[in-house]
C-alpha positions, 0 to 999 in steps of 0.5 A: 265674369272677366275678374276670374282672368286676373288674380285674386292677388290684383284686387288692391286696399282702396286706401292703397296708392300705387302710381306709374310712369308706362314710357315707351322705348321709342326713344330716349326722354325728353323735358316731356317725358321728365315732367310725366315721370316726375309729376306722377313719382310725387304724387305717390310719394306725397301720398305715401304710395309705391310708384311702377314703372312699366316699359311699353314695348308693344311696337317694335318697328317704333322701337330704338335699340337700347333705349330702354335700358336708357331711359331707366338710367335716365330715372335712377340720374334723375332721382326717381327710384320706382318700387317692385320690378320693371314691367316689361308689356312684351312679356304679358302677351299670355295675359293678353291673349286670355282677354282677347279670349273672353272678349271675343267667348262672350261676343264683345269684339269682331274683325274689321278689315276698314283701313285708316283711308277709308276711316278717314273719308266718312270723317274720320271717326269709325262708324262701327261698319265691320260689328255688322258684317256675317264675314270679315277675314281673320287677318284683320283688326279686332274691335271692342264692342263699346258698349258703355259710351263714357262720354265725361270723367271727372280729372284730379287735375283738369276737372269735368272732361268732355270728350267728343262724343263720336271719338269716345264711342268709336268701337276702338282697336284692341289687335291692330292689323299687323298683329301688334296689340293695340294701346288702349288693350295692353294700357288697361289691362297693365292697370289691372294687373298691377292695381294701378290706382292713380294715373298722372300723365300727359293731356293728351291723353285726355281724349282717349282716357273716356275709352280706357274708362269704358274698357274697364268697365266693360271688364266691371273692373275699378278704374283707377283715378286720372290727373292730366298735365300740360304740354310743354310745347315748342314756340311752333306750338308743337308737343315735346315727342320722341316723334318730333325729334325732341333732345334727351335730358342731361342724364350728367347734370339733372338739377335744371330741368329738374327745377325746370320741369318743378316751374312748369308743374306749378310748384315754384320751387326756389332756386337755391334746389339748383346747387342742392343734389338730385337726392334733396331737390327729390325729397323738398319736391315730395314734402312741397308737393300740391295737385292744385298748382299745376296750371289747368291748362293742356299745354304750355309753351316753355321754350321761348 
């Protein structure tokens, strides 16, 4: 069984809250990153849970030298202190390979030679073409046979989420053509490995969550509960991201950004917090944290 891949120590008690923040070292943390980190931290701590940090460093071509260290320094400067050791995905390759071997041995995955251009020609949704081919070059991508096909789920913040059925049922990629592990493989395996019970993150991952839930079900593992917060976007409607060169947050003056992030999350922080220490702001935020106050909008223009 797939459960045998993971140590028996990776069985969390039903009542234990274990949250996480998982940035990629492709750049420094920006305001959008802060919102996600703060929301996941506050939800964990308000529930007397643990908050873990995972560095998603499995895509070297996109990574920025020194970014991992700067991300951790930024979290500490903003009073977001993690429990347990930081997990680096680049050290998880043996576990990823073990899961891949299990899937291959049980005929739950296959090689795929289709290019992005070819998939785009048929409408942008992969049609599981290579699943039915007898011979495909092993120097291809690896895809999962997505037999679970979860299309909707209950989100802690957004309520019932309905996903694009075609996208949710697609056989998604586990290993890219260039040999790098894909996000869907690494995130599910590491959430199981770290016993993650709750995932609070941005609405850009609403639809990928359906794929992850399908993967958990295939592996016969209990998935986390998910809550998706609104995305901070520019006046032009662009999501704040490292790819869009969003400016890094100021670690020398964290109070204004913390106050703005709490406001964005609907927590109604008083102006007096701006005169307090970072630790005092975080203490206030934990005591007053409410998921119910987070706007259900998928994105918010916070930069006029």
